[in-house]
N, C-alpha and C positions, 0 to 999 in steps of 0.2 A: 503494500500500500504506500510506502514512502516514509518520510520523516515528519515529525511534528515538533513544535517548540512550545515551551512554557513561557508566557509573557504576562507580566503583572502591569496593570495600568493604574496610575495614581489618579483616583477619581477627582481630586482637587484640580487636576490639569485638563479635565475633559473639554472645557471651553476652548482652551488653547490648542488642544489636539484637533478639535473639530475644524479649526481655522487654518491649521498647518498643512499646506499643500504638499509638503515633502515628507509627511509622516510615514507614508508607505515605504518610501526609500530609506528612511531612518530605521524602520523595523527590519527591512531587508538587510541593511548593513549590520545591525546589531546581531541578528540571528546568524548571518553568514560569518561573522567574526567570532562567534562563540568557540572556545577552545583554541583560538589563535591569539586573539588580543586580550582574552580574559573577560572582564565584565561587559555586560551589554546594556549600559545606560543609554536611554533615548532622551535626548535633550529637546525640549520644546519651550519656546519663549524663555521665561525666567526659571523654569523648572529644570534642574540638572538631571533629575530622574523622573520625567513625566511618565515613562514606562521603563520596564526593565526586562530584557530577554535573559532568562535564567539558564535554560538548558535546551538541548535538542536531542532527540533520540528516535530510533526506528519505531514506527507506530505499532509494531507487534509487542512492544514491551511497555511495562508500567514503571515509572520512575518516581519515587517519593520526593516531594518538594515541600519545603516549609515556606509559608508566606506570612509576613507580618512581623511586628516587633523590630522593624528596620533591618530584618535579616532575611531577605528573599534569597533562598539558596537550595541547592540539592541537599537533601538530608543525609544521604549516604551514597557512596559510589557503587550502587547496586542497580540492576535493571531486571525486573521480573518478567519472564516470558509469559505474556498474558494469553490464557486460553479460556474460551467461554466455558462457564460452568465451574471453574476452579475458584477457590477463595484467595484472590490476589492480595487482598488486604492482610490476611493472616500470614501469607508468605513474606510480605514486606515487613510486618511486625517481627516475624521469626528471624529474618536476616538482620534487622536492626538490633534486636536483642543479642544475637550472636556477635555482632560487631563490637558491642560494649561488654562482652563477657558475661551475658545473662542467658538464661534459658527460659523457655515458656512451658507452662504446664496447664492443662485444662482444669478448671474448678470442678470439684465433684458435687 
């Protein structure tokens, strides 16, 4: 299917984004530069980060991303192979626990 990107939009900048004729080009540059230039801040008007391109990945995978608290970022360097019918959220949680030396067990 291709690749997808996670982009967070600063709602306070929506009016400026609406008027910015180059916003699409800025999104393109930010997403294209992920992994090459580092962060994907999208500047619009007076907003240094009117939007933020966080990551891109193949659409067959699920990637956990944390948004908010001024820390929009990929939570862990894991990508879950998404298959219909599987509990993708549980697999993300299991891998995050393992990354931090924890284990999961089901409540009885």
